[in-house]
C-alpha positions as CSV (number, residue, x, y, z in Angstrom):
1,X,-54.5,-66.6,-31.7
2,X,-57.5,-65.5,-29.7
3,X,-59.0,-68.7,-28.2
4,X,-61.9,-68.3,-25.9
5,X,-61.6,-70.5,-22.8
6,X,-64.9,-71.6,-21.3
7,X,-65.4,-73.5,-18.0
8,X,-67.6,-76.6,-17.8
9,X,-70.3,-76.7,-15.1
10,X,-68.2,-79.1,-13.1
11,X,-65.2,-76.6,-13.2
12,X,-67.5,-73.7,-12.2
13,X,-68.8,-75.7,-9.2
14,X,-65.3,-76.7,-8.1
15,X,-64.1,-73.1,-8.4
16,X,-67.1,-71.9,-6.3
17,X,-66.5,-74.6,-3.7
18,X,-62.8,-73.7,-3.5
19,X,-63.6,-70.0,-3.1
20,X,-66.0,-70.8,-0.3
21,X,-63.4,-73.0,1.5
22,X,-60.7,-70.3,1.1
23,X,-63.1,-67.6,2.5
24,X,-64.1,-69.9,5.4
25,X,-60.5,-70.6,6.3
26,X,-59.6,-66.9,6.1
27,X,-62.4,-66.0,8.5
28,X,-61.4,-68.8,10.8
29,X,-57.8,-67.6,10.9
30,X,-58.9,-64.0,11.4
31,X,-61.1,-65.0,14.3
32,X,-58.2,-67.0,15.9
33,X,-55.9,-64.0,15.5
34,X,-58.4,-61.7,17.2
35,X,-58.8,-64.2,20.0
36,X,-55.1,-64.4,20.6
37,X,-54.6,-60.7,20.4
38,X,-57.3,-60.0,22.9
39,X,-55.9,-62.1,25.7
40,X,-52.4,-61.0,26.7
41,X,-53.1,-62.1,30.2
42,X,-53.9,-65.6,28.9
43,X,-50.6,-65.6,27.1
44,X,-48.7,-64.7,30.3
45,X,-50.6,-67.2,32.6
46,X,-50.3,-70.0,30.1
47,X,-46.6,-69.4,29.7
48,X,-46.1,-69.4,33.5
49,X,-48.1,-72.6,33.9
50,X,-46.1,-74.4,31.2
51,X,-42.9,-73.1,32.6
52,X,-43.9,-74.3,36.1
53,X,-44.5,-77.8,34.9
54,X,-41.4,-77.9,32.7
55,X,-39.1,-76.6,35.5
56,X,-40.5,-78.5,38.5
57,X,-39.1,-81.9,39.5
58,X,-41.6,-84.7,39.7
59,X,-41.3,-84.6,43.5
60,X,-42.2,-81.0,43.5
61,X,-45.3,-81.6,41.3
62,X,-46.4,-84.4,43.7
63,X,-46.1,-82.1,46.7
64,X,-47.9,-79.2,45.0
65,X,-50.8,-81.5,43.9
66,X,-52.6,-81.2,47.3
67,X,-51.6,-77.7,48.3
68,X,-54.1,-74.8,48.2
69,X,-53.8,-72.5,45.2
70,X,-52.7,-68.8,45.6
71,X,-55.4,-66.2,45.5
72,X,-54.5,-64.8,42.0
73,X,-54.6,-68.3,40.6
74,X,-58.0,-68.9,42.1
75,X,-59.2,-65.7,40.5
76,X,-57.9,-66.8,37.2
77,X,-59.6,-70.2,37.6
78,X,-62.9,-68.4,38.3
79,X,-62.4,-66.3,35.2
80,X,-61.9,-69.5,33.2
81,X,-65.0,-71.1,34.7
82,X,-67.1,-68.1,33.7
83,X,-65.8,-67.8,30.1
84,X,-66.0,-71.0,28.1
85,X,-64.2,-69.6,25.1
86,X,-61.3,-68.3,27.2
87,X,-61.2,-71.6,29.0
88,X,-61.0,-73.5,25.7
89,X,-58.1,-71.3,24.5
90,X,-56.2,-71.7,27.7
91,X,-56.6,-75.5,27.8
92,X,-55.6,-75.7,24.1
93,X,-52.3,-73.9,25.0
94,X,-51.3,-75.8,28.1
95,X,-52.8,-79.3,27.8
96,X,-50.1,-81.0,25.8
97,X,-47.0,-79.7,27.7
98,X,-48.7,-80.4,31.1
99,X,-49.9,-83.9,30.1
100,X,-46.5,-84.8,28.8
101,X,-44.8,-83.7,32.0
102,X,-47.4,-85.6,34.2
103,X,-46.9,-88.7,32.0
104,X,-43.1,-88.4,32.5
105,X,-43.6,-88.2,36.3
106,X,-46.0,-91.1,36.4
107,X,-48.9,-89.0,37.5
108,X,-51.1,-90.1,34.7
109,X,-51.2,-93.5,33.0
């Protein structure tokens, strides 16, 4: 009835490794959640940028390519230039939708 279950050294090592991996993943996800929660401005700007590319015609995108950027957009670009972590988060959010649209419009190979 009362069997004693013992782990081999290999099982103990695998269990420890699994625990370390789970802890590392939990910390990574918690850090990502904090980063997202700290940047509501980033959320709004990224959403507007994606919407602009999705709703603009290819002709409009070609025309806008050489136009000067509005002052608020220039300020946001300066913020991204001064904060590499924020820049990475922004690019991660907008890169795929923008690249797909530019590809559809023949603006990138």
